[in-house]
N, C-alpha and C positions, 0 to 999 in steps of 0.2 A: 639564465640571465642573458638578456639580449643587449649587446653593446653596439651603439652606432657612433661613428666618428664623423665630424665635420671640421674641415680645416680651411683656413683663409690665409692667404699670403704665405702659405707653406706649400711648396711645390709637391712634395711627397713626404708622407709621414713614414719614417723607416720602420721596419719590422721590429727592431730592438726597442724603439720608443713605444710601439703598440703593445708589445709584451710587457714592458715595464709598467705601463698604465693599467693593463689588465691585471697584473699581479697586485698593484696597489688597490684596485677596486675589489679584487677577490678577498682581500683582508677585511673589507667592510661587511662581508656576508657573515662574519663571526657575530656581529652585533644584530643584524636583521637581514632577512631574505630580500633580495632585490629582484624586481621584475624586469625593468628596462633601465638602461643607463645611456645618457647622451653626453658625449665628450666633444667639446669644441676647443680647437687649438688655433690660435691666431698669432702671427708674428707682427708685433706692433712696430711702428716707425722708429722708435728710439732703441731698437735692438732687443727688446724684451719679448718674452713669450707670455701670452695671456691664455690661461687654461681655465675653462669653466666646465663643471660637471653637474648634471641634473640626474638624480637617481630617484626612481619611483619604486615604492614598496607598498603594494596594496593601495590604500587611499592616501598614503603619506608621500609628499614630494619634498626631497631634500636638494638644496642648491648651494654651491659654493664656487668662488672664482678667485684667481690669484694671478699676479704678474711677477715674473722673475726673469733673470738673465738666462737661466738654464731651464729647459723643459722638464727635466726630472725633478728639480727642486720645486718648481711650480706645481707639479702633479702631487708631490708629497705634501705641500701646504694645503692644497685642496682636499686631499684625503683626510688630513687631520681635522679640518673644519667639518667635513661631512660626518666623520666618526663622532665628534663631540655633539653634533646636532642629533644624531641617532641615539646616542647614549642618554642625552637629556630627555628625549621623547620617551625612550624606554623606561627611564626612571620615573617620569611623570605618570605614565600609565600604571606602573606598579604601585606608586603612592596612592593614586585614585582608587585602585582595587582594594588596597589595605584600608583606606579611609571608609569605603563603602562597607567592607566587612565589619569594621568596628561599629559603624552606625547600625547595621543589622543586629549585631550582638547586643547592643544597648536596648534595641526595641523589643527583643525577645525577652519576656519575663515569665518565669514559671510561677514564682510566688514572690511576695515582697521580702521574705526572709532569706531567699536564695541568693548566693553570691556567685557571680560568673566571672 
């Protein structure tokens, strides 16, 4: 997994913040494998942090962003949104595979008296 950081209006992103964000992102790999991750951190004028993460997994692109007073809580909110997107996509693919399998099973007939 390749993680790139972009920060605006933040003079330096501390090593503790980087490791915290990397730990949060690594928990997403339980759901699906990630190729590249782009993390943007911005300090907005009203004192809040804006965190947006774009994660690429094969042909799928997941994106989430959040504003919060604390950088860690904003990163946690974004991680939750990304995780729900990934789980929804994973469930959708599983359901499509099952539906296709059911369709194939109905099309295969050995004889009219056979029950499958």
